[in-house]
TIVOPA-804933 format. One line per 2 residues: number of its first residue (from 1); their letters; for each residue x, y, z of N, C-alpha, C, O. Coordinates in Angstrom, 1 decimal. Example, Ala and Ser with C-alpha at 12.3 -4.5 7.8 and 13.67 -1.06 7.14 Angstrom:
! residues 2
1) as) 13.2/-5.7/7.8/12.3/-4.5/7.8/13.2/-3.3/7.8/14.2/-3.3/8.5 | 12.8/-2.2/7.1/13.7/-1.1/7.1/12.9/0.0/7.9/13.4/1.1/8.0
! end
This chain:
! residues 177
1) ml) 85.3/-114.5/-111.9/86.3/-115.3/-112.0/86.7/-116.5/-111.1/86.0/-116.7/-110.1 | 87.6/-117.1/-111.3/88.3/-118.0/-110.4/89.4/-118.3/-110.4/90.1/-118.7/-111.3
3) yy) 90.0/-118.0/-108.9/91.3/-118.2/-108.3/92.2/-119.3/-108.0/91.9/-119.8/-106.9 | 92.9/-119.7/-108.4/93.4/-120.8/-108.1/94.5/-120.1/-107.1/94.7/-118.9/-106.9
5) sa) 95.4/-121.4/-106.6/96.4/-120.8/-105.5/97.5/-119.8/-106.8/97.9/-118.7/-106.6 | 97.9/-120.5/-107.8/98.7/-119.8/-109.2/97.7/-118.5/-109.7/98.0/-117.5/-110.4
7) ym) 96.7/-118.6/-109.1/95.7/-117.2/-109.9/95.6/-117.6/-111.2/95.9/-116.8/-112.0 | 95.0/-118.8/-111.5/94.5/-119.1/-112.7/93.2/-118.3/-113.2/92.3/-119.1/-113.1
9) ke) 92.8/-117.4/-113.5/91.3/-117.1/-114.1/90.5/-117.8/-114.7/90.8/-118.3/-115.8 | 89.2/-118.0/-114.2/88.1/-119.0/-115.2/87.0/-117.6/-115.6/87.3/-116.4/-115.8
11) qh) 85.7/-118.3/-115.6/84.3/-117.5/-116.1/83.5/-117.9/-114.8/82.8/-117.2/-114.0 | 83.8/-119.2/-114.7/82.1/-119.4/-113.9/82.8/-120.0/-112.1/84.0/-120.3/-112.3
13) lp) 82.7/-120.2/-111.0/82.9/-121.2/-110.1/82.0/-122.2/-110.2/80.9/-122.1/-110.8 | 82.7/-123.3/-109.6/82.2/-124.7/-109.4/81.1/-124.9/-108.3/81.1/-124.4/-107.2
15) kt) 80.4/-125.6/-108.7/79.0/-125.5/-107.6/79.4/-126.4/-107.2/78.3/-126.9/-107.0 | 80.3/-127.5/-106.9/80.2/-128.6/-106.1/81.9/-128.6/-106.3/82.7/-128.4/-107.2
17) in) 82.1/-128.8/-105.0/84.0/-128.8/-104.7/84.2/-130.0/-104.1/83.4/-130.7/-103.5 | 85.3/-130.2/-104.2/86.0/-131.4/-103.1/86.6/-130.4/-101.9/87.4/-129.5/-102.3
19) py) 86.4/-130.4/-101.0/86.9/-129.0/-99.9/88.5/-129.8/-99.2/89.5/-129.2/-98.9 | 88.3/-131.3/-99.1/89.6/-131.9/-99.0/90.9/-131.9/-99.5/91.9/-131.9/-98.9
21) sm) 90.8/-132.1/-101.2/91.4/-132.0/-101.9/91.5/-130.7/-102.4/91.6/-130.8/-103.6 | 91.5/-129.7/-102.1/91.2/-128.0/-102.3/91.9/-127.8/-101.2/93.1/-127.5/-101.3
23) ad) 91.4/-128.0/-99.9/92.6/-127.6/-99.1/93.8/-127.8/-99.2/94.6/-126.9/-98.9 | 94.1/-128.9/-99.6/95.7/-129.8/-99.7/96.4/-128.8/-100.7/97.6/-128.4/-100.6
25) rr) 95.4/-128.4/-101.8/95.9/-127.2/-102.4/96.3/-126.2/-102.7/96.9/-125.7/-103.7 | 95.7/-125.8/-101.4/95.7/-124.1/-101.0/95.1/-123.4/-102.4/95.7/-122.7/-103.2
27) vr) 93.5/-124.0/-102.6/92.8/-123.4/-103.8/92.5/-121.9/-102.9/92.3/-121.9/-101.7 | 92.5/-120.9/-103.8/91.7/-120.1/-103.7/90.3/-119.9/-104.7/90.5/-120.1/-105.9
29) la) 89.1/-119.5/-104.3/87.9/-119.3/-105.2/87.4/-117.6/-105.2/87.3/-117.0/-104.1 | 87.2/-117.0/-106.2/86.6/-116.0/-106.4/86.0/-115.8/-107.4/86.3/-116.1/-108.6
31) gd) 84.9/-115.1/-107.1/83.7/-115.0/-108.6/82.3/-114.4/-108.0/82.0/-113.4/-107.3 | 81.6/-115.3/-108.6/79.8/-114.8/-108.5/79.2/-115.9/-108.7/79.7/-116.9/-109.3
33) fq) 78.1/-115.7/-108.1/77.1/-117.1/-108.1/76.0/-115.8/-108.5/76.0/-114.6/-108.1 | 74.9/-116.5/-109.5/73.6/-115.7/-109.9/72.7/-116.0/-108.7/72.5/-117.1/-108.3
35) vv) 72.2/-115.1/-108.2/70.8/-115.5/-106.9/70.1/-116.1/-108.0/70.0/-117.3/-107.7 | 69.6/-115.9/-109.2/68.1/-116.8/-110.1/68.7/-118.5/-109.7/67.8/-119.4/-109.5
37) dm) 70.4/-118.8/-109.6/70.6/-120.0/-109.2/70.4/-120.4/-108.0/70.7/-121.6/-107.8 | 69.8/-119.8/-107.0/69.4/-120.4/-105.5/68.3/-120.1/-105.2/67.9/-119.1/-104.5
39) pr) 67.5/-121.4/-105.9/66.0/-121.1/-105.4/65.5/-120.7/-104.1/64.4/-120.1/-104.1 | 66.2/-121.1/-102.8/65.8/-121.7/-101.5/65.9/-119.5/-101.1/65.2/-118.7/-100.4
41) lt) 66.9/-119.3/-101.8/66.8/-117.8/-101.4/66.4/-116.9/-102.0/66.2/-115.8/-101.4 | 66.0/-116.9/-103.4/64.7/-116.3/-103.9/63.6/-116.1/-103.5/62.9/-115.1/-103.8
43) sf) 63.4/-117.3/-102.6/61.9/-117.6/-102.1/61.7/-116.1/-101.3/60.7/-115.4/-101.3 | 62.9/-115.6/-100.5/62.8/-114.7/-99.6/63.1/-113.0/-100.8/63.2/-111.8/-100.4
45) la) 63.1/-113.4/-101.6/63.7/-111.7/-102.1/62.0/-111.5/-103.0/61.1/-112.3/-103.2 | 62.2/-109.8/-103.4/61.5/-109.1/-104.4/61.9/-109.5/-106.0/61.1/-109.1/-106.9
47) as) 62.7/-110.1/-106.4/63.4/-110.2/-107.4/64.6/-110.8/-107.1/65.2/-110.8/-106.1 | 65.0/-111.7/-108.6/65.8/-112.9/-108.3/67.1/-112.4/-109.1/68.0/-113.3/-109.3
49) dg) 67.2/-110.9/-109.6/68.3/-110.5/-110.5/69.6/-110.9/-109.4/69.7/-111.7/-108.4 | 70.5/-110.0/-109.9/71.5/-110.1/-109.3/72.5/-110.8/-108.7/72.3/-112.0/-108.8
51) hv) 74.0/-110.5/-108.0/74.7/-111.9/-108.1/75.4/-112.0/-106.8/75.9/-111.0/-106.3 | 75.6/-113.0/-106.2/76.5/-113.1/-104.9/77.9/-113.4/-105.2/78.1/-114.1/-106.2
53) si) 79.2/-112.8/-104.5/80.0/-112.5/-104.7/80.9/-113.3/-103.9/80.4/-113.3/-102.7 | 82.0/-114.1/-103.9/82.6/-114.7/-102.8/84.1/-114.5/-103.1/84.4/-113.8/-104.1
55) di) 85.1/-115.0/-102.1/86.2/-114.7/-102.0/86.7/-115.7/-100.8/86.8/-115.4/-99.6 | 87.0/-117.2/-101.4/87.2/-117.9/-100.2/88.8/-118.6/-100.7/89.4/-118.7/-101.8
57) ql) 89.2/-119.0/-99.2/90.4/-119.7/-99.3/90.5/-121.2/-98.8/90.5/-121.2/-97.6 | 90.6/-122.3/-99.3/90.7/-123.4/-98.4/92.5/-124.1/-98.1/93.6/-124.4/-98.7
59) dr) 92.0/-124.2/-96.8/93.5/-124.5/-96.7/93.5/-125.6/-95.2/92.3/-125.8/-94.8 | 94.4/-126.2/-94.5/94.5/-126.7/-93.4/95.3/-126.1/-92.0/96.4/-125.6/-92.0
61) dh) 94.3/-126.2/-91.1/95.0/-125.8/-89.5/96.6/-126.7/-89.4/97.2/-127.3/-90.2 | 96.7/-126.3/-88.2/97.7/-127.0/-87.5/97.6/-128.1/-87.2/98.5/-128.5/-86.5
63) rr) 96.3/-129.0/-87.3/95.9/-130.2/-86.8/95.5/-130.6/-87.9/94.5/-131.2/-87.8 | 96.0/-130.4/-89.4/96.1/-130.7/-90.7/94.4/-131.0/-91.0/94.1/-131.7/-92.0
65) la) 93.6/-130.5/-90.1/92.5/-130.2/-90.4/91.6/-129.4/-91.4/91.6/-128.2/-91.0 | 90.7/-129.9/-92.9/90.4/-128.6/-93.7/89.3/-127.6/-93.2/88.3/-128.0/-92.6
67) fi) 89.5/-126.4/-93.4/88.3/-125.2/-93.3/88.7/-124.3/-94.8/89.5/-124.4/-95.7 | 87.4/-123.6/-94.3/87.3/-122.5/-95.7/87.1/-121.2/-94.9/86.4/-121.1/-93.9
69) kg) 87.8/-120.2/-95.5/87.7/-118.9/-95.3/87.7/-117.6/-96.0/88.7/-117.2/-96.6 | 86.8/-117.0/-96.0/86.3/-115.9/-96.5/85.4/-115.1/-96.3/85.0/-114.9/-95.1
71) ci) 84.7/-114.4/-97.6/83.7/-113.6/-97.5/82.9/-113.8/-98.5/83.4/-114.5/-99.5 | 81.6/-113.3/-98.5/80.8/-113.1/-99.3/79.9/-111.8/-99.0/79.7/-111.3/-97.9
73) ka) 79.4/-111.5/-100.3/78.7/-109.9/-100.9/77.8/-110.3/-101.6/77.9/-111.2/-102.4 | 76.3/-109.4/-101.4/75.6/-109.5/-102.3/74.6/-108.0/-101.8/74.8/-107.3/-100.8
75) el) 73.7/-108.0/-102.8/72.8/-106.9/-102.7/71.7/-107.4/-103.3/71.6/-107.7/-104.5 | 70.4/-107.6/-102.1/69.8/-108.1/-102.6/68.2/-107.0/-102.7/68.2/-105.9/-102.2
77) li) 67.4/-107.3/-103.2/66.5/-106.7/-103.3/65.1/-107.7/-102.5/64.5/-108.7/-103.0 | 64.8/-107.2/-101.4/63.8/-107.7/-100.5/62.2/-106.7/-100.3/62.1/-105.7/-101.0
79) lc) 61.3/-107.0/-99.5/60.3/-105.8/-99.5/59.9/-106.0/-97.9/59.7/-107.0/-97.2 | 60.0/-104.9/-97.8/59.4/-104.2/-96.5/58.3/-104.7/-96.2/57.3/-104.9/-96.9
81) qr) 58.5/-104.8/-94.9/56.9/-105.6/-94.1/56.2/-104.1/-93.9/55.0/-104.1/-93.9 | 56.8/-103.0/-93.7/55.9/-101.7/-93.3/55.2/-101.5/-94.5/54.0/-101.7/-94.4
83) cm) 55.6/-101.3/-95.3/55.1/-100.6/-96.7/54.9/-101.7/-98.5/54.2/-101.6/-99.5 | 55.9/-102.5/-98.0/55.6/-103.6/-99.0/56.5/-103.2/-100.2/56.7/-104.0/-101.1
85) qp) 56.9/-102.2/-100.3/57.8/-102.1/-101.6/59.2/-102.5/-101.6/60.0/-102.3/-100.7 | 59.5/-103.1/-102.6/60.9/-103.3/-102.3/62.3/-102.3/-101.8/62.4/-101.1/-101.9
87) fr) 63.4/-103.2/-101.3/64.4/-102.4/-101.0/65.6/-103.1/-100.7/65.7/-104.3/-100.3 | 66.7/-102.1/-101.1/68.1/-102.9/-101.5/68.9/-103.2/-100.0/69.5/-102.5/-99.3
89) yv) 68.7/-104.7/-99.9/69.6/-105.3/-98.7/70.9/-105.6/-98.7/71.3/-106.5/-99.4 | 71.5/-105.1/-98.2/73.3/-105.4/-98.5/73.3/-106.7/-97.4/72.8/-106.7/-96.3
91) ve) 74.0/-107.8/-97.9/74.9/-108.7/-97.0/76.2/-108.5/-96.8/76.8/-108.3/-97.9 | 76.9/-108.5/-96.0/78.5/-109.0/-96.4/78.6/-109.7/-94.8/78.1/-109.3/-93.8
93) ks) 79.5/-110.9/-95.1/79.8/-111.9/-94.5/80.8/-112.6/-94.2/81.0/-113.7/-94.8 | 81.6/-112.4/-93.3/82.8/-113.4/-93.5/82.6/-115.0/-92.9/81.8/-115.5/-92.0
95) ll) 83.5/-115.5/-93.4/83.0/-116.8/-93.3/84.3/-117.5/-92.8/85.5/-117.1/-93.0 | 83.7/-118.9/-91.7/85.0/-119.6/-91.2/84.4/-121.0/-91.2/83.6/-121.1/-90.3
97) lr) 84.6/-122.0/-92.0/83.7/-122.7/-92.0/84.5/-124.3/-91.9/85.6/-124.4/-92.6 | 84.2/-125.4/-91.2/85.0/-126.9/-91.3/84.2/-127.6/-91.9/83.1/-127.8/-91.5
99) pv) 84.7/-128.1/-92.9/83.9/-129.5/-93.5/83.6/-130.8/-92.6/84.5/-131.4/-92.1 | 82.1/-131.1/-92.4/82.6/-132.5/-91.7/81.5/-133.3/-92.2/80.4/-132.9/-92.5
101) ld) 82.0/-134.7/-92.1/80.9/-135.6/-92.8/79.8/-136.3/-92.3/79.3/-137.2/-92.9 | 79.3/-135.7/-90.7/78.8/-136.5/-90.1/78.4/-135.4/-89.2/79.2/-134.5/-89.0
103) dd) 76.9/-135.4/-88.3/76.6/-134.8/-87.4/77.5/-135.2/-86.2/77.6/-134.1/-85.8 | 78.2/-135.9/-85.5/79.4/-136.6/-84.6/80.3/-135.7/-84.8/80.9/-135.3/-83.8
105) qa) 80.6/-135.3/-86.0/81.8/-134.4/-86.8/81.4/-133.3/-86.0/81.9/-132.9/-84.9 | 80.4/-132.8/-86.8/79.3/-131.2/-86.6/79.3/-131.0/-85.2/79.6/-129.8/-84.9
107) kl) 79.1/-131.8/-84.2/79.6/-131.3/-82.2/80.8/-131.3/-81.9/81.1/-130.6/-81.0 | 81.9/-132.0/-82.7/83.0/-131.6/-82.3/83.8/-130.5/-82.6/84.7/-130.2/-81.8
109) ve) 83.4/-129.7/-83.8/83.5/-128.4/-84.1/84.1/-127.1/-83.5/83.3/-126.2/-83.2 | 85.2/-126.9/-83.3/85.4/-125.4/-82.5/84.5/-125.0/-82.6/83.6/-125.3/-83.4
111) pe) 84.6/-124.1/-81.8/83.2/-122.7/-81.6/83.5/-121.4/-82.6/82.7/-120.6/-83.2 | 84.5/-121.5/-82.6/84.8/-120.4/-84.2/84.2/-121.0/-85.3/83.3/-120.3/-85.9
113) yd) 84.4/-122.2/-85.7/84.2/-122.4/-86.9/82.8/-122.4/-87.0/82.3/-122.4/-85.9 | 81.8/-122.4/-88.1/80.5/-122.9/-88.6/80.8/-124.6/-89.1/81.9/-124.9/-89.6
115) pv) 79.9/-125.3/-88.8/80.1/-127.0/-89.5/79.4/-126.7/-91.1/78.5/-125.8/-91.3 | 80.0/-127.5/-92.2/79.3/-127.2/-93.0/79.7/-128.8/-93.5/80.8/-129.3/-93.6
117) mv) 78.1/-129.2/-93.8/78.0/-130.8/-94.4/78.8/-130.9/-95.2/79.0/-129.8/-95.8 | 79.8/-132.4/-95.8/80.2/-133.0/-97.0/79.8/-134.4/-97.3/79.7/-135.4/-96.6
119) ed) 79.7/-134.2/-98.2/79.0/-135.9/-99.0/79.6/-136.6/-99.7/79.6/-136.2/-100.8 | 80.3/-137.7/-99.7/80.8/-138.2/-100.4/82.1/-137.3/-101.4/82.2/-137.2/-102.6
121) qk) 82.9/-136.6/-100.1/83.7/-135.7/-100.7/83.6/-134.6/-101.4/84.5/-134.0/-101.9 | 81.9/-134.3/-101.3/81.7/-133.4/-102.3/81.0/-132.3/-101.2/80.3/-132.5/-100.2
123) ls) 81.2/-131.4/-101.7/80.7/-130.2/-100.8/79.5/-129.0/-102.2/80.1/-128.4/-103.1 | 78.4/-129.0/-102.1/77.7/-128.1/-102.7/78.0/-126.4/-102.1/77.6/-125.6/-101.3
125) li) 79.0/-126.6/-103.0/79.4/-124.9/-102.4/78.4/-123.7/-102.8/78.4/-122.6/-102.1 | 77.5/-123.9/-103.8/76.7/-122.9/-103.9/75.4/-122.8/-102.7/74.9/-121.8/-102.2
127) ea) 74.9/-124.3/-102.4/74.1/-124.1/-101.4/74.7/-123.5/-99.9/74.2/-122.6/-99.3 | 75.7/-124.2/-99.6/76.6/-123.4/-98.8/76.4/-121.9/-98.6/76.0/-121.3/-97.6
129) ie) 76.9/-121.4/-99.8/76.6/-119.9/-99.5/75.6/-119.0/-99.6/75.6/-117.8/-99.3 | 74.3/-120.2/-100.4/73.0/-120.0/-100.1/72.4/-119.9/-98.3/71.7/-119.1/-97.7
131) de) 73.1/-121.0/-97.9/72.3/-121.1/-96.5/73.2/-119.9/-95.4/72.8/-119.4/-94.4 | 74.5/-119.6/-95.9/74.9/-118.4/-95.3/74.1/-117.1/-95.3/74.1/-116.3/-94.4
133) ii) 73.4/-116.8/-96.6/73.0/-115.5/-96.9/71.8/-115.5/-95.9/71.7/-114.8/-94.9 | 71.0/-116.7/-96.5/69.9/-117.1/-95.5/69.9/-116.4/-94.5/69.4/-115.2/-94.4
135) lc) 70.5/-116.9/-93.6/70.8/-116.8/-92.3/71.4/-115.2/-92.1/71.5/-114.7/-90.9 | 71.7/-114.7/-92.7/71.8/-113.0/-92.7/70.5/-112.3/-92.9/70.3/-111.1/-92.6
137) lp) 69.7/-113.0/-93.2/68.2/-112.2/-93.6/67.7/-111.8/-92.5/67.6/-112.3/-91.4 | 67.1/-110.4/-92.9/66.3/-110.1/-91.4/65.0/-111.0/-90.8/64.4/-111.5/-91.7
139) tv) 64.6/-111.1/-89.8/63.5/-111.7/-89.5/62.6/-111.2/-90.0/61.8/-111.9/-90.6 | 62.5/-109.6/-89.9/61.2/-109.0/-90.5/61.9/-107.5/-91.1/62.3/-106.5/-90.6
141) am) 61.9/-107.8/-92.2/62.7/-106.5/-93.4/61.9/-105.9/-93.7/60.9/-106.2/-94.3 | 62.2/-104.5/-93.1/61.9/-103.0/-93.2/62.9/-102.1/-93.6/64.0/-102.3/-93.2
143) he) 62.4/-100.6/-94.5/63.4/-100.0/-94.5/63.5/-98.9/-92.7/63.0/-98.8/-91.6 | 64.8/-98.2/-93.8/64.8/-97.7/-91.9/63.6/-96.0/-92.1/63.5/-95.1/-93.0
145) ks) 62.9/-96.2/-90.6/61.8/-95.2/-90.4/62.0/-94.0/-91.5/61.2/-93.5/-92.3 | 63.1/-93.6/-91.3/63.2/-92.5/-92.2/63.4/-92.7/-93.8/63.6/-91.7/-94.5
147) ec) 63.3/-93.8/-94.4/63.4/-94.2/-95.9/61.9/-94.6/-96.2/61.6/-94.5/-97.4 | 61.2/-95.0/-95.5/60.3/-95.4/-95.8/58.8/-94.9/-95.9/58.3/-94.3/-94.9
149) pv) 58.2/-95.0/-96.8/57.0/-94.3/-97.1/55.9/-94.3/-96.2/55.3/-93.2/-96.4 | 55.6/-94.9/-95.4/54.4/-95.3/-94.6/55.3/-94.9/-93.4/56.3/-95.4/-92.9
151) tl) 54.3/-93.5/-92.9/54.8/-93.6/-91.4/53.7/-94.1/-90.8/52.7/-93.9/-91.4 | 53.8/-94.7/-89.9/53.3/-95.4/-88.3/53.4/-94.4/-87.5/54.5/-93.8/-87.3
153) pd) 51.9/-94.3/-86.4/52.5/-94.0/-84.8/53.3/-94.9/-84.7/53.6/-95.9/-85.3 | 53.9/-93.8/-83.5/54.9/-94.0/-82.9/55.5/-95.4/-82.1/54.9/-95.1/-81.0
155) de) 56.0/-96.2/-81.9/56.1/-97.6/-81.5/56.1/-97.5/-79.9/56.2/-98.4/-79.1 | 55.9/-96.5/-79.7/55.5/-96.4/-78.1/54.3/-97.0/-77.6/53.3/-96.5/-78.1
157) vd) 54.1/-97.7/-76.9/52.9/-98.8/-76.3/52.5/-97.6/-75.0/53.4/-97.2/-74.2 | 51.6/-97.3/-74.9/50.7/-96.7/-73.4/51.1/-98.1/-72.1/50.3/-99.0/-71.8
159) te) 52.2/-97.9/-71.8/52.4/-98.9/-70.5/51.6/-98.5/-69.1/52.0/-98.7/-67.9 | 50.4/-97.7/-69.5/50.1/-97.5/-67.6/48.8/-98.1/-67.5/47.7/-97.7/-67.7
161) ie) 49.5/-99.5/-67.1/48.1/-100.1/-66.7/47.3/-99.4/-65.3/47.7/-99.1/-64.2 | 45.8/-99.4/-66.0/45.2/-99.2/-65.0/44.9/-100.2/-63.5/44.6/-101.4/-63.4
163) kg) 45.2/-99.1/-62.5/45.5/-99.7/-61.1/43.8/-99.9/-60.4/42.8/-99.3/-60.3 | 44.2/-101.1/-60.1/42.2/-101.6/-59.6/43.0/-102.2/-58.3/44.2/-101.9/-58.0
165) ps) 42.3/-103.0/-57.6/42.6/-103.5/-56.7/43.4/-105.0/-56.4/42.8/-105.7/-57.2 | 43.9/-105.5/-56.1/45.1/-106.6/-56.3/44.4/-107.6/-55.8/43.7/-107.7/-54.8
167) pf) 44.6/-108.5/-56.6/44.1/-109.8/-56.3/44.0/-111.0/-55.0/43.2/-111.7/-54.5 | 45.4/-110.5/-54.6/46.0/-110.8/-53.2/45.4/-109.9/-52.6/45.2/-110.5/-51.5
169) dv) 44.9/-108.7/-52.5/44.3/-107.8/-51.5/43.3/-109.0/-50.4/43.2/-109.1/-49.2 | 42.6/-109.8/-51.4/41.7/-110.8/-50.6/42.5/-112.0/-50.0/42.1/-112.6/-49.0
171) la) 43.3/-112.2/-50.4/44.2/-113.3/-49.7/44.7/-112.3/-47.8/44.6/-112.8/-46.7 | 45.1/-111.5/-48.1/46.0/-111.1/-47.0/44.7/-110.6/-45.7/45.0/-110.6/-44.5
173) nk) 43.5/-110.2/-46.2/42.3/-110.2/-45.7/41.9/-111.3/-45.0/41.4/-111.2/-43.9 | 42.1/-112.2/-45.4/41.6/-113.9/-45.2/42.7/-113.9/-44.0/42.3/-114.3/-43.0
175) kr) 43.8/-113.6/-44.1/45.0/-113.8/-43.0/44.6/-113.1/-41.8/44.7/-113.6/-40.6 | 44.2/-111.7/-42.2/43.5/-111.4/-41.0/42.5/-111.3/-40.4/42.1/-110.5/-39.6
177) d) 41.9/-112.4/-40.8/40.6/-112.8/-40.3/40.6/-114.4/-39.1/39.6/-114.8/-38.7
! end
């Protein structure tokens, strides 16, 4: 579903948008992208089925600068690195993005915004959403211990270090001499 400020519904979200003109018109976009259409994301997943839901509003702030605010939601199938079995991983992320034209503008973006690069007045919306989801993925994906079929020894490591003579004892002895 695609909602404009007049809430007109369509079937597919645009993959590329002009964030500046859409911000001028205060466009709201809501709908789904297919995970299979996000090749960088699928390289991290156990399966490329499913979809990513987005609901974003493009607008301008009090300084008349464009911004994108909204949320993304996805339920992804990723591999547990403990048992190597797939499990469902839920992503729910709020977005507050500031379209920028170059790195110099990106350096000036307020801390509450994340910069998103625009080229020739066009933003690849699907790639921007894909980037945000990839950033939400865990570094090492694992089931909760209670849900994982593999049981490992406790993660407690024996921190007792065998006490021997200190290497600094030699220096202390030299100082006494």
